[in-house]
C-alpha positions in Angstrom: 92.3 40.4 92.5 90.5 38.8 89.7 92.1 41.3 87.0 95.2 40.3 88.2 94.7 36.4 87.1 93.2 37.1 84.0 95.3 40.2 82.8 98.2 37.0 83.8 96.8 34.0 82.1 98.0 35.5 78.2 101.2 34.8 77.7 102.1 37.7 75.6 100.6 40.0 78.4 103.0 37.7 80.5 105.9 38.4 77.6 105.2 42.4 78.1 105.7 42.6 82.0 109.7 40.3 81.1 109.7 43.1 78.9 109.6 45.8 81.5 111.5 43.2 84.0 114.2 44.1 82.3 114.2 47.8 81.5 111.6 50.2 83.0 110.2 52.8 81.3 109.3 51.9 78.0 107.7 53.2 74.9 104.4 51.8 73.3 106.3 51.8 70.0 108.9 50.5 71.7 107.2 47.3 73.4 105.7 46.8 70.5 109.2 46.6 67.9 109.7 43.1 70.6 106.6 41.7 69.3 105.0 40.1 66.2 101.6 41.6 66.3 100.2 45.3 65.2 100.6 47.9 67.1 96.8 48.2 68.1 96.9 45.1 69.6 100.0 45.8 71.7 98.5 48.7 72.7 95.2 46.5 73.7 97.7 44.3 75.9 99.2 47.2 77.9 95.6 48.3 78.5 94.1 45.0 79.7 97.3 45.3 81.9 96.5 48.6 83.4 93.3 48.4 84.5 94.8 45.6 85.6 97.4 47.6 88.0 100.3 45.4 86.6 100.7 48.5 84.1 101.0 52.6 85.7 102.0 55.4 82.5 103.8 58.6 83.0 104.0 61.5 80.7 108.0 62.9 80.2 107.0 65.3 77.3 105.5 63.5 74.4 105.8 60.4 75.3 103.6 58.0 77.1 106.0 55.7 79.3 104.8 52.3 80.5 106.5 51.1 83.9 105.8 48.0 86.4 103.7 48.1 89.1 105.4 44.8 91.5 102.1 45.6 94.3 99.1 43.0 92.8 101.5 40.4 92.5 103.4 41.2 95.9 99.5 41.4 97.2 98.8 37.7 95.8 102.0 36.5 97.7 101.5 37.6 100.4 97.6 35.7 100.4 98.5 32.6 99.1 102.2 32.2 98.7 104.0 34.3 102.1 102.9 31.8 104.9 105.4 28.9 103.0 107.5 31.2 102.1 111.6 31.3 102.9 113.2 33.6 105.2 113.1 36.6 103.9 116.6 36.0 102.3 115.5 33.8 99.8 112.4 36.7 99.3 114.8 39.0 98.5 116.8 36.6 95.8 113.8 35.7 93.7 112.8 39.4 93.8 116.3 40.8 92.6 115.7 38.2 89.3 112.9 40.0 88.8 113.1 43.5 89.2 116.3 45.4 88.2 117.0 49.4 89.3 116.0 52.0 86.9 115.8 55.8 87.9 112.6 56.1 88.2 109.8 53.2 89.9 106.0 53.8 90.1 103.7 51.6 92.0 99.9 52.3 92.6 97.7 51.3 95.4 93.8 51.2 95.6 92.2 51.2 99.7 89.6 51.3 100.5 89.6 54.8 103.3 89.3 57.7 103.4 92.0 60.7 102.4 92.4 62.1 106.0 92.7 57.9 107.5 95.1 57.6 105.1 97.5 61.0 105.5 97.2 59.9 109.2 99.0 56.3 108.2 102.0 57.6 106.4 102.7 60.1 108.8 102.1 59.3 111.8 105.5 57.1 113.6 103.5 54.5 115.8 100.4 53.8 112.8 103.6 53.8 110.4 105.5 51.2 112.3 103.2 48.8 111.5 103.6 48.1 108.3 107.3 49.7 108.0 108.9 47.0 109.0 108.7 48.2 112.8 110.5 51.6 111.6 108.7 54.9 113.8 109.3 57.8 111.0 109.5 61.2 113.3 109.2 64.5 112.2 107.7 67.9 113.1 105.9 68.1 109.1 106.2 71.2 108.7 107.4 72.3 104.6 111.6 72.3 104.4 111.5 70.5 107.9 114.3 67.5 108.0 112.8 63.5 109.3 114.9 60.7 110.9 113.4 56.9 110.7 114.1 54.9 113.4 113.9 51.5 115.0 113.5 50.3 118.6 116.4 47.5 118.3 118.5 49.9 116.5 120.9 52.8 118.6 121.4 54.6 115.3 119.5 56.1 113.1 117.4 54.2 109.3 117.1 56.8 107.1 116.7 60.5 107.4 115.9 63.2 104.6 113.7 66.8 104.1 109.5 67.7 103.6 109.3 69.0 99.9 106.5 70.2 99.7 103.3 68.4 102.0 99.7 69.5 101.1 97.3 67.2 103.0 95.9 65.3 102.9 96.7 64.8 98.6 100.8 65.4 98.2 103.8 65.0 100.2 107.5 65.1 99.1 110.4 64.1 100.6 114.2 63.5 99.8 115.4 59.9 101.6 119.1 59.4 101.8 119.6 56.1 103.3 122.3 55.0 106.3 120.8 51.2 107.2 123.9 49.7 105.5 127.4 50.8 104.1 126.0 49.3 100.4 123.6 51.6 100.8 124.7 55.3 102.4 126.9 55.1 98.8 124.2 55.3 96.1 123.1 58.8 98.4 119.9 60.8 98.1 117.0 59.9 96.3 112.9 61.2 96.0 110.1 59.9 97.5 105.9 60.9 96.2 103.1 60.0 97.7 99.9 60.6 95.6 96.8 60.4 97.3 92.9 60.4 95.7 89.6 60.0 96.8 87.7 57.7 94.4 84.1 56.9 95.8 84.9 55.0 99.1 88.3 54.5 98.7 92.1 56.0 97.9 93.9 56.0 94.9 97.4 55.9 96.1 101.0 56.6 94.0 104.5 55.9 95.0 106.9 57.9 92.9 110.2 56.7 94.3 112.7 58.4 91.4 116.0 60.6 91.3 118.1 57.3 91.6 121.2 56.5 89.7 121.3 54.2 86.7 122.0 50.8 88.4 120.9 51.4 92.5 121.1 49.2 94.6 117.7 47.5 95.3 117.4 47.7 99.2 116.2 51.4 97.9 113.2 50.4 96.1 112.7 46.7 96.7 110.9 47.3 99.6 107.4 49.1 98.3 105.4 45.8 97.5 105.3 44.4 101.0 105.2 48.5 102.9 102.2 49.0 100.4 100.8 46.0 100.9 101.0 46.0 104.7 99.2 49.4 104.3 96.5 48.2 102.6 96.2 45.5 105.1 95.4 47.8 108.5 93.5 50.1 106.9 91.1 47.4 105.8 91.3 45.2 108.3 93.6 46.5 111.1 95.6 43.4 110.4 99.7 43.1 110.3 101.1 41.5 107.6 103.6 39.0 109.4 106.0 37.3 106.1 109.3 37.6 106.8 110.5 41.1 105.6 107.7 42.0 108.2 109.8 41.0 111.5 113.2 41.8 109.5 114.4 44.1 112.0 111.9 42.2 115.2 114.7 39.1 113.5 118.1 41.3 114.1 116.6 42.6 118.1 116.6 38.7 119.1 120.2 38.1 118.3 121.6 41.6 119.4 119.8 41.0 122.7 121.2 37.5 122.4 124.5 38.4 122.1 124.3 40.7 125.4 123.1 38.3 127.5 126.5 36.3 126.6 128.5 39.1 127.2 
């Protein structure tokens, strides 16, 4: 995490992140126009942010676009802040002030594990529930097959989609339709791509959530930093995150049980 703190220590780099908070997926030229320094100077700052994992880049035709990666900031939060955090509603409100919906969201993280073990954690229902808010995923994991997500405390499906592309243990492409609330059901279908690259004794995991409508509900993608932080914690330490968000459905389950007992 030293690289993250070093990158955040510079006010210019923090302003670059602020610009990507407001509008993700910008070119170097677009960002440089907002600063009173040379294009080369802005490029050097972006390079340091990229080295720290706070910014990721993607080629779209001839353009190189820069995206905010919130995962390292989430890891800092989970390590030093979450034990003092307010209930999840307050944390989500804070996150909302920092992130805005865009057509494409990209998240990257390095995990000390093997590609095979990481693939298992993504596709195994029991393992997935340990870092994905207790939610289980059910599928036969064949190309074109359907999957659905459920939580033991909920009688209905929380989400569903199709497995478009499977290349274990390297790449998984899925459609996603959220069903956990009326406000997200109307968002329609988006796409989630998991890409695993082995780097030495670790894996570089990239999750791209795209085909979102402009101004999409943040509930669709706002949980990814916590999910990936939980995945890293599980595979590297065998432990579970106990942040308020990770217990959200467990809290709902206890509330439902209380209501039934009172009847």
